[in-house]
N, C-alpha and C positions, 0 to 999 in steps of 0.2 A: 150749517152741514156740511159732510168730509167729504172732500173727494174721492179719498180712498179708504175702502175698510183698514180695522186694523189687524195690527201682522197677525192676531192670534186666530181671529176670523180666515186670514187670508191663505195661513198654512194648511188650516185644517181643510178647507174648501180643495185647496191644491192638491193634499194627500188623497180627498175625498175623490177629487176629477183623476187624479192618475189608477187612483187603484180600479174607480167604475172601468177608465179606456182599456184596464189591462184583461180585463174579462176572465181575473181568475176570483174565486172567493176568498174574502177578507180572512186573515190569521185568527183562529182561534184566542179568546182574550188569556184562555188558563193553561196552553201551550209549557206553561213551566211548571203545572200541577200534575199533566202527565210525566214529565221526565223522572219528577219526585216520585211518583205513583211508582214506574218502572224500576226506579232505583232499589224503593224499598221492595218490592216483590222478587227481587233478585236478578231480571233478566239481564241486566249490562251491570259489569263492577263499576265502583266508582273512583274517583280521584284524589290521589292527597294532593293538598294544596298547600298546605303550612309546612314550614321550616318544624316546627315543632312536632308533626305528623310523621316525617321521614328522621329525628332524630328519636323521636320512638320505637322505629320499626327497627336502627341499628341495635337495640336491646336482643333480640329474638332470634331465630337461628338462620345461620347463613349457608348458601350454596352456592358452591363456584364450580364455574364452565369456561371454555375455552372463549367460547363469544359476550357471556356476560356473567354478572354475582348477582343474586337473589338474595335478598334480604327478607325473614318473614316475622310476622308476631300476630300471633293470637289474639285480638282485642278480647273476647269472652263475653260476645254477643251475639247474636243470632244476626244481622246485620249483614245484607251485601259484601262481598268481598270488596276493598280499594286498593287500588298497584297508584304508582308513580312512576316515572322515570329520569334517571339522571345521566348526564355523561360529566366526565371531567375533563376540564381544559387542558390535560395532559396529552388527553386525545389526538386532539385538534385543535384546526380553530371554527365559528360560530359554523359556519357551513357545512360543514366536516361532522359534528354534532349533533347540528339537528338535522341529519341525513340517518343517524343513527337512529336518535329518536323518534324520527318518521317509523323508520323497518322496525323499531322493537312493538312501536305503539300500534299499526297495522298487525303484526303478528298475536297481538293478544288482543285486540278487536275481533280477530276472523277464525283465533285457533284455541287460544288461550286460556278464554276467559271461561270455558267449564270447565277447567281443572282449579280451578279458582275454588279456597275452602269458602263458605261462608264462615262471616266473623273474623276474617283477616286482612290486616294488612302487608303489601308486597313492594319491596323496592328495588326497582330493575337499575342494575348498574351496566352501562352498557359499554362496551370494547373495540378497541376498531374494529377487530376481526370478524363486526357485525355486517362491516359495510361491502366485505369479499365474500360472504357465505353465500349460499341458494340460499333463495327464500322456505324452500320447504325444510331443509335443516335448519334455521332458524326458526319456524317451528313445530318444528320435531322437540328440538331441545328445550326449546320454552314450557314445551307443553310436560316435558320427560321430569323439569327440573319444580313443576308446580305441581304437580302429582305426587314428586318423592318429597314435598315440604308437606305435602295435604296429607298423606300418610302417612309421617315421621320416617319414614325408610333411614339407613342408613348414612350416616356423617358423607359429605364428599370425600376426604381422604381415604376414608377405606372403599371407593368406588375407582378411583383412578389412581390408588397406592399411592399418592402424595401424602 
């Protein structure tokens, strides 16, 4: 007879004891399925994760602005939009790039996700000016650029005269 329980049993009983002591109900087993369902129904935009997905968007339309560049491409399906954010190394060190990325991601989450067209991919290339811009201006500019690419509006050069 063993003096100690097997490791797997000890680990599961420890987790069960912690869960019981916390007073919170256990997480549902199908949490990932709920996230997938919300993405397929179009409530939240998806993310571009692979390099090939980013490169595919480069062949689409480009919207240049003072705060960022938006590249957009129609996938030709009715699935929810997807977006990715990139910031080049010439903008600054990792801390600076991550701050820019976080501000852009929050602006998309809170404001611009509704302006994205279904079946489209977006890549947002952040610039250093994102850090100094007021968040309201950032949200407004991002939303305006998304709507312009969604409606197929005039090219960027004709808007700013460049």
